[in-house]
C-alpha positions as CSV (number, residue, x, y, z in Angstrom):
1,M,1.3,-5.2,47.1
2,P,0.6,-8.5,45.3
3,R,2.6,-9.2,42.1
4,K,0.6,-9.2,38.8
5,K,0.0,-12.7,37.6
6,T,2.1,-13.6,34.6
7,V,0.0,-14.6,31.5
8,T,1.4,-17.6,29.6
9,L,0.3,-19.8,26.8
10,Q,-0.9,-22.2,29.5
11,T,-3.1,-19.5,30.9
12,I,-4.9,-19.1,27.6
13,A,-5.0,-22.8,26.9
14,D,-6.6,-23.5,30.3
15,E,-9.2,-20.8,30.0
16,L,-10.3,-22.0,26.5
17,G,-9.9,-25.8,27.1
18,L,-7.2,-26.1,24.3
19,T,-3.7,-27.4,24.2
20,I,-0.7,-25.1,24.4
21,H,0.3,-26.4,20.9
22,T,-3.1,-25.2,19.5
23,V,-2.8,-21.8,21.2
24,S,0.7,-21.3,19.9
25,K,-0.3,-22.2,16.4
26,A,-3.2,-19.8,16.5
27,L,-1.1,-16.9,17.7
28,R,1.5,-17.6,15.0
29,G,-1.2,-17.7,12.2
30,L,-0.4,-21.4,11.4
31,P,-3.1,-23.6,9.8
32,G,-4.8,-26.5,11.4
33,M,-7.9,-25.0,13.2
34,S,-11.1,-23.2,12.4
35,E,-11.1,-19.4,12.1
36,T,-13.5,-19.3,15.0
37,T,-11.0,-21.0,17.3
38,R,-8.2,-18.8,16.0
39,K,-10.2,-15.7,16.8
40,K,-11.1,-16.8,20.3
41,V,-7.5,-17.4,21.1
42,S,-6.4,-14.1,19.6
43,D,-9.2,-12.1,21.4
44,L,-8.4,-13.7,24.8
45,A,-4.6,-13.1,24.4
46,R,-5.3,-9.5,23.6
47,A,-7.8,-9.1,26.5
48,L,-5.1,-10.6,28.9
49,G,-2.3,-8.5,27.5
50,Y,-0.3,-11.4,26.1
51,Q,2.2,-10.7,23.4
52,T,4.3,-13.2,21.5
53,K,7.9,-12.4,20.9
54,E,7.2,-11.9,17.2
55,Q,4.4,-9.4,18.1
56,E,6.7,-7.4,20.4
57,A,9.4,-7.4,17.7
58,G,6.9,-6.2,15.1
59,R,5.7,-3.4,17.3
60,S,9.3,-2.3,18.0
61,A,10.1,-2.4,14.3
62,E,7.1,-0.2,13.5
63,R,8.2,2.2,16.2
64,I,4.8,2.0,17.9
65,P,5.2,2.9,21.6
66,W,3.5,0.5,24.0
67,A,2.6,3.2,26.6
68,Y,3.5,6.7,27.6
69,A,4.2,7.8,31.2
70,K,1.3,10.2,30.7
71,P,-1.8,8.8,29.1
72,R,-2.9,10.7,26.1
73,R,-6.5,11.7,25.1
74,F,-7.6,11.7,21.5
75,A,-10.6,13.0,19.6
76,M,-12.6,11.5,16.8
77,I,-14.7,13.6,14.5
78,I,-17.9,11.8,13.3
79,I,-20.5,13.0,10.8
80,G,-23.9,11.2,11.0
81,D,-24.7,7.9,12.7
82,A,-23.8,5.3,10.0
83,A,-23.0,1.8,11.2
84,F,-19.4,2.0,9.9
85,H,-18.8,5.0,12.2
86,Q,-19.5,2.7,15.2
87,L,-17.2,0.1,13.9
88,Q,-14.4,2.6,13.3
89,L,-14.9,4.0,16.8
90,E,-14.8,0.5,18.4
91,G,-11.5,-0.3,16.6
92,V,-9.8,2.9,17.6
93,Q,-11.1,2.8,21.2
94,F,-10.0,-0.9,21.6
95,R,-6.5,-0.4,20.4
96,L,-5.9,2.9,22.3
97,K,-7.1,1.3,25.5
98,E,-4.7,-1.5,25.0
99,L,-1.9,1.0,24.6
100,G,-2.9,3.0,27.6
101,H,-4.8,6.0,26.1
102,S,-8.4,7.2,25.7
103,L,-10.7,8.5,22.9
104,Y,-13.6,10.8,23.0
105,P,-16.0,11.0,19.9
106,L,-17.3,14.4,18.7
107,I,-20.5,14.2,16.8
108,V,-20.8,17.2,14.4
109,P,-24.3,18.6,14.5
110,A,-26.2,18.2,11.3
111,E,-27.3,21.8,11.3
112,L,-23.6,23.1,10.9
113,S,-23.4,24.3,7.4
114,G,-20.7,27.0,7.2
115,E,-17.1,27.5,8.2
116,K,-17.9,30.2,10.8
117,E,-20.4,27.9,12.7
118,F,-17.9,25.0,12.4
119,D,-15.1,27.2,13.8
120,E,-17.3,28.1,16.8
121,W,-18.2,24.5,17.4
122,L,-14.5,23.5,17.3
123,D,-13.7,26.2,19.9
124,R,-16.6,25.1,22.2
125,N,-15.3,21.5,22.1
126,E,-11.7,22.6,22.8
127,L,-10.5,20.4,20.0
128,L,-7.0,21.9,19.9
129,Y,-6.4,20.6,23.5
130,A,-6.6,17.0,22.2
131,D,-3.3,15.1,21.7
132,G,-4.4,14.0,18.3
133,L,-7.4,13.8,15.9
134,F,-9.0,10.9,14.0
135,L,-11.0,11.9,10.9
136,T,-13.7,9.4,9.8
137,A,-15.1,8.7,6.4
138,A,-18.1,10.7,5.1
139,I,-16.9,14.1,6.3
140,P,-17.8,16.8,3.8
141,G,-14.8,18.0,1.7
142,W,-14.8,21.6,2.9
143,M,-14.9,20.4,6.5
144,E,-12.2,17.7,6.0
145,A,-9.9,20.3,4.3
146,K,-10.2,22.6,7.3
147,L,-9.6,19.8,9.8
148,L,-6.5,18.7,7.9
149,K,-5.0,22.1,8.4
150,L,-5.3,22.0,12.3
151,P,-1.9,21.9,14.1
152,L,-2.5,18.5,15.6
153,P,-1.3,14.9,14.8
154,K,-4.0,13.4,12.5
155,V,-5.0,10.1,11.0
156,L,-7.6,9.9,8.3
157,I,-9.7,6.7,8.3
158,N,-10.6,7.1,4.7
159,Y,-9.0,7.4,1.3
160,P,-6.9,10.6,1.4
161,P,-7.5,13.6,-0.9
162,E,-5.0,14.2,-3.6
163,L,-1.8,15.7,-2.2
164,A,-2.9,15.5,1.4
165,E,-0.1,15.3,3.9
166,V,-1.6,12.9,6.4
167,D,-1.4,9.3,7.6
168,S,-4.4,7.3,6.4
169,V,-5.8,3.9,6.7
170,I,-8.8,2.4,4.9
171,W,-10.6,-0.8,4.4
172,D,-9.8,-1.3,0.7
173,V,-13.2,-1.2,-1.2
174,E,-11.4,-1.1,-4.5
175,Y,-9.9,-4.4,-3.8
176,A,-13.2,-5.7,-2.5
177,V,-15.0,-4.8,-5.8
178,Q,-12.2,-6.3,-7.9
179,Q,-12.4,-9.4,-5.7
180,S,-16.2,-9.6,-6.2
181,M,-15.9,-9.3,-10.0
182,E,-13.3,-12.1,-10.0
183,M,-15.5,-14.4,-8.0
184,L,-18.4,-14.0,-10.4
185,Y,-16.2,-14.3,-13.5
186,R,-14.7,-17.6,-12.2
187,V,-18.2,-19.2,-12.1
188,G,-19.2,-18.1,-15.5
189,H,-20.9,-14.7,-15.1
190,R,-20.2,-12.2,-17.9
191,R,-23.3,-10.0,-17.7
192,I,-22.9,-8.2,-14.2
193,L,-25.1,-5.3,-13.1
194,Y,-23.6,-2.7,-10.7
195,V,-26.1,-1.2,-8.3
196,A,-25.0,1.8,-6.2
197,D,-24.7,5.5,-6.2
198,I,-21.3,6.5,-7.7
199,E,-21.3,10.1,-6.2
200,P,-20.6,12.2,-4.1
201,Q,-18.2,10.4,-1.7
202,R,-14.6,9.4,-2.8
203,G,-15.3,5.8,-1.7
204,F,-18.4,5.6,-3.9
205,R,-16.4,6.9,-7.0
206,L,-13.6,4.5,-6.2
207,R,-15.9,1.5,-6.0
208,W,-17.3,2.3,-9.5
209,Q,-13.9,2.9,-10.9
210,A,-12.8,-0.5,-9.5
211,F,-15.8,-2.1,-11.2
212,A,-15.0,-0.5,-14.5
213,A,-11.3,-1.4,-14.2
214,A,-12.1,-5.0,-13.4
215,A,-14.5,-5.2,-16.4
216,E,-11.7,-4.0,-18.7
217,R,-9.2,-6.5,-17.2
218,L,-11.6,-9.4,-17.6
219,G,-12.4,-8.6,-21.2
220,L,-15.9,-7.2,-20.3
221,A,-15.4,-3.7,-21.5
222,N,-19.1,-3.4,-22.4
223,L,-19.8,-3.3,-18.6
224,A,-17.7,-0.2,-18.1
225,D,-20.5,2.3,-19.1
226,S,-22.2,3.6,-16.0
227,G,-25.3,4.4,-18.1
228,E,-25.9,0.7,-18.4
229,H,-26.1,0.2,-14.6
230,V,-28.2,1.5,-11.7
231,T,-25.9,4.3,-10.5
232,S,-28.2,7.2,-9.9
233,P,-28.9,8.5,-6.3
234,A,-31.9,6.8,-4.7
235,S,-33.5,10.2,-3.6
236,D,-36.6,9.2,-5.5
237,K,-37.0,5.7,-4.1
238,A,-40.0,4.8,-6.2
239,F,-38.3,5.8,-9.5
240,W,-35.0,4.2,-8.4
241,M,-36.7,0.9,-7.5
242,E,-38.5,1.0,-10.9
243,C,-35.2,1.4,-12.7
244,L,-33.7,-1.6,-10.8
245,Q,-36.7,-3.8,-11.4
246,E,-36.5,-3.0,-15.2
247,K,-32.9,-4.0,-15.3
248,L,-33.5,-7.2,-13.3
249,S,-36.5,-8.3,-15.4
250,S,-34.8,-7.6,-18.7
251,G,-32.9,-10.9,-18.6
252,Q,-29.8,-9.0,-19.6
253,Y,-27.9,-9.7,-16.4
254,T,-27.0,-12.9,-14.5
255,A,-25.4,-11.3,-11.5
256,V,-25.6,-8.1,-9.3
257,I,-23.0,-6.4,-7.2
258,S,-24.6,-4.0,-4.7
259,G,-21.8,-1.6,-4.3
260,I,-22.6,0.2,-1.0
261,P,-24.0,-0.9,2.3
262,G,-27.8,-1.1,2.4
263,V,-28.3,-1.6,-1.3
264,A,-28.4,-5.5,-1.2
265,E,-31.6,-5.3,0.9
266,R,-33.3,-3.2,-1.9
267,V,-32.1,-5.8,-4.5
268,Y,-33.8,-8.5,-2.4
269,A,-37.0,-6.4,-2.3
270,A,-36.9,-5.8,-6.1
271,A,-36.4,-9.5,-6.6
272,G,-39.3,-10.4,-4.4
273,A,-41.6,-8.0,-6.3
274,L,-40.6,-9.7,-9.5
275,N,-41.0,-13.2,-8.1
276,M,-37.3,-13.8,-8.8
277,S,-35.1,-15.9,-6.6
278,I,-31.4,-15.5,-5.5
279,P,-29.2,-17.2,-6.7
280,E,-31.5,-19.2,-9.0
281,D,-32.4,-16.2,-11.2
282,F,-29.4,-14.1,-10.6
283,S,-26.4,-14.1,-8.2
284,L,-25.8,-11.3,-5.7
285,I,-22.8,-10.0,-3.9
286,G,-23.3,-7.3,-1.3
287,M,-20.7,-4.7,-0.2
288,E,-22.1,-4.8,3.4
289,N,-20.2,-3.6,6.5
290,E,-21.2,-6.7,8.5
291,E,-23.4,-9.8,8.4
292,V,-26.9,-8.7,7.6
293,P,-29.9,-10.1,9.4
294,Y,-32.1,-10.6,6.4
295,D,-29.6,-13.1,4.9
296,P,-26.6,-14.1,7.0
297,E,-25.5,-16.2,3.9
298,L,-25.2,-13.2,1.6
299,S,-22.0,-13.6,-0.4
300,R,-19.7,-10.6,0.4
301,P,-16.1,-9.4,0.6
302,L,-15.1,-8.9,4.2
303,L,-14.6,-5.2,4.9
304,L,-12.1,-4.6,7.7
305,I,-13.6,-1.5,9.1
306,R,-13.0,-2.2,12.8
307,E,-9.5,-3.3,12.0
308,A,-8.9,-0.1,10.2
309,G,-9.8,1.7,13.4
310,E,-7.2,-0.4,15.3
311,R,-4.5,0.4,12.7
312,A,-5.4,4.1,12.8
313,A,-4.6,4.1,16.5
314,E,-1.2,2.6,15.9
315,L,-0.5,5.1,13.1
316,M,-1.4,7.9,15.5
317,L,1.0,6.8,18.2
318,R,3.7,6.1,15.7
319,R,3.3,9.6,14.2
320,I,3.5,11.3,17.6
321,A,6.6,9.3,18.6
322,N,8.3,9.8,15.1
323,P,7.0,13.1,13.6
324,L,9.6,13.1,10.8
325,L,8.7,9.8,9.3
326,P,7.1,9.8,5.8
327,W,3.3,9.8,5.5
328,E,1.7,6.4,5.2
329,Q,-1.4,5.3,3.3
330,V,-2.5,1.8,4.6
331,R,-5.1,-0.3,2.8
332,L,-6.5,-3.3,4.6
333,R,-7.7,-6.2,2.4
334,G,-10.0,-8.8,3.7
335,S,-11.0,-12.3,2.5
336,F,-14.3,-13.2,0.8
337,Y,-17.2,-14.9,2.4
338,T,-18.6,-17.2,-0.2
339,G,-22.1,-17.5,1.4
340,S,-24.9,-18.9,-0.7
341,T,-26.0,-16.2,-3.1
342,I,-23.6,-17.0,-5.9
343,G,-24.7,-19.5,-8.4
344,V,-22.7,-21.1,-11.3
345,W,-23.8,-19.7,-14.6
346,K,-23.8,-22.0,-17.6
347,P,-24.9,-20.2,-20.8
């Protein structure tokens, strides 16, 4: 049987046409290269199974087992078909595969409305035979509470409910909103409009709370009243768009934060209907999951959704190997993509 070829820094350097020095710097997080080059090196190293000594030591320190003699099979509960669910799924699958395990997604049918129907669905899908369970964001509260009681190792990819005894990991939208407010404040904006539903999901409420907290911190307490913003549900799209256009055309605001994915596109539509330009007439920051096709240069905080999935996989294996460790709540904070939709405001 042929021996498995050893992967070295030279292997990675040769494949990418880089020097060993550059590859080494990239894997150690040192400056001196573009983020594109760094990502290419990191992705190839992971694909080839290369680990630096520091990465091996870090995994050992976190008590994350590299592989089990018996591969494990995990389940992920998903509600709906939102884009961020796919990103979470990709992250968990990628990391579990690296660590020698597998994942199967379970899409909860939209017609399930009661606990009895849900119990029957769980039985049909033999959920209790899984080695562990990943719970994604946007699961209804009653359903999430029931799943958290199941006698399985669990990781919640969301902000945890109060008093929940569960490991959790989330892309930190509170930090992202605070970061967005700070970016606008630095370039002169003091009249900032928040556009997004603030109910019913925990993440929606936390986004608004972060906006209000940032306004207070920056001395803009007048912005902390939700009644002064566009925070109602967009169930009546025509009425909602009318409210947004009224705010934008009032001249009262110099910048907009669209607080949830998909809202920035509506802000663009409203601006177009009013013959307003971005960022000439007002600046815009979008809380989007990924780069958007209608404006790749949209200024936005980078939400680490796929990375949250990868970290969730690590937390799961850590919990199984160390069941008595304290519960952990992990928040992943990304950088900010400046883009081209933020303008300097000079009163």
